[in-house]
C-alpha positions in Angstrom: 0.0 0.0 0.0 2.8 2.4 0.9 4.5 1.6 -2.4 1.3 2.3 -4.2 0.9 5.7 -2.5 4.5 6.6 -3.3 3.9 5.8 -6.9 0.7 7.9 -7.0 2.8 10.9 -5.7 5.6 10.5 -8.3 5.8 13.0 -11.1 3.6 12.2 -14.1 5.4 10.5 -16.9 4.9 12.0 -20.4 4.1 10.2 -23.6 7.6 11.2 -24.9 9.2 9.5 -21.9 7.1 6.4 -22.4 8.1 6.4 -26.1 11.8 6.8 -25.3 11.7 4.0 -22.8 9.9 1.7 -25.2 12.0 2.7 -28.2 9.0 3.8 -30.3 7.6 7.2 -31.5 5.2 9.3 -29.5 2.4 8.8 -32.1 2.8 5.0 -31.5 2.2 5.5 -27.8 -0.8 7.7 -28.6 -2.2 4.9 -30.8 -1.9 2.4 -28.0 -3.5 4.8 -25.5 -6.5 5.4 -27.8 -6.8 1.8 -29.0 -6.1 2.6 -32.7 -4.7 0.3 -35.3 -1.2 0.5 -36.9 0.7 -1.0 -34.0 2.1 -4.6 -33.8 0.8 -6.8 -31.0 4.3 -7.1 -29.5 4.8 -3.3 -29.5 1.3 -2.7 -28.1 2.0 -5.1 -25.2 5.3 -3.5 -24.4 3.9 0.1 -24.5 0.8 -0.9 -22.5 3.0 -2.5 -19.8 5.0 0.8 -19.4 1.7 2.8 -19.3 0.4 0.5 -16.6 3.7 0.6 -14.7 3.6 4.4 -14.5 -0.1 4.6 -13.9 -0.5 6.8 -17.0 -3.9 5.4 -18.1 -5.3 5.8 -14.6 -4.3 9.4 -14.4 -5.7 10.1 -17.9 -8.9 8.5 -16.9 -9.1 10.7 -13.8 -8.7 13.8 -16.0 -11.9 12.7 -17.9 -14.2 11.9 -15.0 -17.6 11.2 -16.4 -20.0 14.1 -16.6 -22.7 12.4 -18.6 -22.6 14.8 -21.6 -21.5 14.1 -25.2 -21.4 17.1 -27.6 -22.9 16.6 -31.1 -21.7 19.3 -33.6 -23.6 19.6 -36.9 -22.8 21.8 -39.8 -26.4 23.0 -39.9 -29.7 22.1 -38.4 -31.7 21.4 -41.6 -34.5 19.2 -40.3 -34.7 16.9 -43.3 -31.1 15.7 -43.0 -30.3 16.3 -39.4 -33.3 14.7 -37.8 -32.2 11.1 -38.5 -28.8 11.9 -37.1 -30.4 13.4 -33.9 -32.7 10.4 -33.5 -29.8 7.9 -33.7 -27.5 10.0 -31.5 -30.1 10.6 -28.8 -31.1 6.9 -28.8 -27.5 5.7 -28.4 -26.6 8.4 -25.8 -29.5 7.3 -23.7 -28.4 3.7 -23.9 -24.9 4.6 -22.6 -26.3 6.8 -19.9 -25.3 10.2 -21.4 -27.2 13.3 -22.7 -26.6 15.1 -26.0 -25.5 18.8 -26.2 -26.3 20.0 -29.7 -24.3 22.7 -31.5 -24.5 24.0 -35.1 -21.5 25.6 -36.8 -23.8 27.2 -39.5 -21.4 26.1 -42.2 -18.3 27.4 -40.5 -15.3 25.5 -39.1 -16.0 23.9 -35.8 -14.0 24.8 -32.7 -14.1 28.6 -32.2 -12.2 29.9 -29.2 -15.5 30.8 -27.5 -16.8 27.2 -28.0 -13.6 25.7 -26.7 -13.7 28.0 -23.6 -17.3 27.1 -23.0 -16.5 23.4 -23.4 -13.7 23.7 -20.9 -15.8 25.5 -18.4 -18.8 23.0 -18.4 -16.8 19.9 -19.5 -18.0 17.1 -21.7 -17.1 13.4 -22.1 -16.6 13.5 -25.9 -17.3 15.4 -29.1 -19.0 13.9 -32.2 -18.4 16.2 -35.2 -20.6 15.7 -38.3 -19.6 16.8 -41.8 -17.8 19.9 -40.6 -14.2 21.0 -40.5 -12.4 21.2 -37.2 -10.1 24.2 -36.8 -6.5 23.2 -36.3 -6.2 25.1 -33.0 -9.3 23.3 -31.8 -7.6 19.9 -32.4 -4.8 20.9 -30.0 -7.1 22.4 -27.4 -9.4 19.3 -27.3 -6.3 17.1 -26.9 -5.2 19.3 -24.0 -8.6 18.9 -22.5 -8.3 15.1 -22.9 -11.6 15.2 -24.9 -12.1 12.3 -27.3 -13.3 13.4 -30.8 -15.1 11.2 -33.3 -15.7 12.4 -36.9 -18.7 11.6 -39.0 -18.1 12.0 -42.8 -14.9 14.0 -42.1 -13.5 16.6 -44.5 -10.3 15.8 -46.3 -8.1 17.9 -44.0 -9.4 16.1 -40.8 -6.8 14.7 -38.4 -6.1 11.1 -39.4 -5.6 10.0 -35.8 -9.2 10.7 -34.8 -11.7 7.8 -35.2 -14.2 8.3 -38.1 -17.6 6.9 -39.0 -18.8 7.1 -42.6 -21.1 5.5 -45.1 -19.7 3.6 -48.1 -20.0 6.7 -50.2 -17.8 5.6 -53.1 -19.8 2.3 -53.4 -23.0 4.4 -53.3 -21.8 6.6 -56.1 -21.0 3.5 -58.1 -24.5 2.0 -57.4 -26.3 5.2 -58.5 -24.3 5.6 -61.8 -24.4 1.8 -62.6 -28.2 1.9 -62.2 -28.4 4.7 -64.8 -25.9 3.0 -67.2 -27.9 -0.2 -67.1 -31.0 1.7 -68.0 -29.2 2.8 -71.1 -28.0 6.3 -70.2 -24.7 7.5 -71.7 -24.8 11.2 -70.9 -24.9 11.3 -67.1 -24.3 14.5 -65.1 -23.4 14.8 -61.4 -23.8 17.5 -58.8 -21.8 16.5 -55.7 -21.0 18.3 -52.5 -18.3 20.8 -51.6 -14.6 20.4 -52.6 -12.6 18.6 -49.9 -15.5 17.0 -48.1 -14.6 13.4 -48.1 -18.2 12.0 -48.7 -18.7 14.4 -51.7 -15.3 13.4 -53.2 -16.0 9.7 -52.7 -19.4 10.0 -54.4 -17.8 11.7 -57.4 -15.1 9.0 -57.5 -17.7 6.3 -57.6 -19.4 8.0 -60.5 -16.1 8.3 -62.4 -15.3 4.7 -61.7 -18.4 3.5 -63.5 -18.0 5.9 -66.5 -14.4 4.6 -66.9 -15.5 1.0 -66.6 -18.0 1.4 -69.4 -15.8 3.6 -71.6 -18.1 6.6 -71.3 -16.9 10.2 -71.9 -15.7 12.0 -68.8 -17.2 15.3 -69.9 -16.1 18.1 -67.4 -19.2 20.1 -68.3 -21.3 17.4 -66.6 -19.3 17.4 -63.3 -20.3 20.0 -60.7 -19.6 20.6 -57.1 -22.3 22.1 -54.9 -23.2 22.5 -51.2 -25.6 19.6 -50.9 -28.6 22.0 -50.9 -31.4 22.5 -53.5 -29.9 25.7 -54.8 -26.7 24.1 -56.0 -28.7 21.3 -57.7 -30.9 23.9 -59.4 -27.9 26.0 -60.6 -25.8 23.1 -61.8 -28.8 21.4 -63.6 -29.7 24.6 -65.3 -26.2 24.7 -66.8 -26.2 21.1 -67.9 -29.7 21.1 -69.3 -28.9 24.2 -71.4 -26.2 22.2 -73.3 -27.0 21.2 -76.8 -26.0 17.6 -75.9 -27.6 17.8 -72.5 -27.5 14.8 -70.1 -30.3 12.3 -70.1 -29.7 11.6 -66.4 -28.3 13.4 -63.4 -26.8 11.9 -60.2 -27.4 14.4 -57.3 -25.1 14.2 -54.3 -28.1 14.4 -51.8 -31.8 14.2 -52.0 -32.1 17.9 -51.4 -29.7 18.6 -54.3 -32.0 16.3 -56.4 -35.0 18.5 -55.6 -33.2 21.4 -57.2 -32.6 19.2 -60.3 -36.3 18.5 -60.4 -37.0 22.3 -60.5 -34.5 22.9 -63.3 -36.1 20.2 -65.3 -39.6 21.7 -64.8 -38.3 25.1 -65.9 -37.2 23.6 -69.3 -40.4 21.7 -69.7 -38.7 18.3 -69.1 -40.5 15.5 -67.4 -38.9 13.2 -64.8 -38.2 10.4 -65.7 -39.4 10.5 -69.3 -37.0 13.2 -70.4 -34.5 13.2 -67.5 -33.7 10.5 -65.0 -32.6 11.6 -61.5 -30.9 9.7 -58.7 -30.3 11.2 -55.2 -28.3 10.2 -52.2 -29.4 9.8 -48.5 -33.0 8.4 -48.8 -34.4 10.9 -46.3 -38.2 11.6 -46.1 -37.9 14.2 -48.9 -37.2 11.4 -51.4 -40.7 10.1 -50.9 -42.4 13.5 -51.0 -40.9 14.4 -54.4 -43.1 13.6 -57.5 -42.2 11.2 -58.9 -40.6 9.5 -55.9 -36.9 9.8 -56.0 -34.6 6.8 -56.8 -31.8 7.3 -54.3 -28.8 5.7 -52.5 -29.8 5.0 -48.9 -27.3 6.3 -46.4 -27.7 4.8 -42.9 -27.8 8.2 -41.1 -29.3 7.0 -37.9 -26.9 4.1 -37.6 -24.0 6.4 -38.4 -25.0 8.6 -35.5 -25.5 5.7 -33.2 -22.1 4.2 -34.1 -20.3 7.6 -33.6 -21.9 8.1 -30.2 -21.0 4.5 -29.2 -17.4 5.0 -30.4 -17.2 8.3 -28.5 -18.6 6.7 -25.3 -16.2 3.8 -25.6 -13.2 6.2 -25.9 -14.4 8.4 -23.1 -15.4 5.7 -20.6 -13.1 2.8 -21.5 -10.1 4.5 -23.1 -10.2 2.5 -26.4 -11.8 2.9 -29.8 -13.3 -0.1 -31.6 -11.6 0.9 -34.9 -9.9 3.9 -36.5 -12.5 4.1 -39.2 -15.9 2.5 -39.4 -17.7 2.4 -42.8 -21.3 1.4 -43.0 -22.9 0.0 -46.2 -25.2 1.9 -48.6 -27.9 0.5 -50.8 -30.0 1.6 -53.7 -33.8 2.4 -53.3 -35.5 2.5 -56.8 -38.5 4.7 -57.2 -40.1 6.5 -60.1 -37.5 9.0 -61.0 -35.4 6.8 -63.3 -36.2 5.1 -66.6 -34.6 4.2 -69.9 -33.7 7.3 -71.9 -36.0 8.3 -74.8 -34.5 7.5 -78.2 -34.7 11.1 -79.4 -32.9 12.4 -76.3 -30.3 9.6 -76.2 
């Protein structure tokens, strides 16, 4: 007992000291601490033995005494898209005995100085960040606060050492485009999301995969970035449908983007799907409200949120992450917005 008390009073060992003793790098020690992949079993055992010997994990755990709050940070609070995420997050938080604190960045980078200060003053067990960019300074501040962060559909510049949850976006992009090709479409446009957002880039990559596989033209006039909202679908579709060799089908990066494509088609007197086939992505309630019903790639938004909260809770309360990246499958829901192209248009 005396020896144990003496050890508890000894100066806290640093990650750098653990790394030097083990003969590994500091990032390797960090991976062991957070249960991430990329470390051999032998190295993991050696580093964990040193962490246990110096009581590092017990001190780290003490710094993160449970307060029963998990912060959920969304890019915006659009009810159509955010509601499934909120339902999944709240359900899983309740299961692990925590409450959700909801924040919207309104399209800006997450992690302002005011937010970090507020977080430090009231404390939180973990942060789940959904489709938003985390400011570099916020990354360092959250680490100093010993606050685990889990990313959902991270942007391209997101820290690679933070656990991430995503849908199989590239596979979903392939499904959508392959469906149109099999119907006979050869001029297929796309309106994806913002540059640098990983889910948007992956959906575009899936679309390009299929065009290359079938030897179809990669026409840059048919490839557009947007913001996932109806306005960007409307603007991009207007440009594509004004072309002399207009597309006979458009793959929209979200169901809301697809609603803008519908409007652009109506403006030009085109019927969906007789004159223009449209495929969306998400399979939110809007896809059923559109007329005709929207063929779309189902993204498991509720399950993504549940998985992210579960991962955050495991990190906060057990000190390990199940996996560095979790990817959930997508599937195609076929409704009335897609059909074979008319001979004249094709």
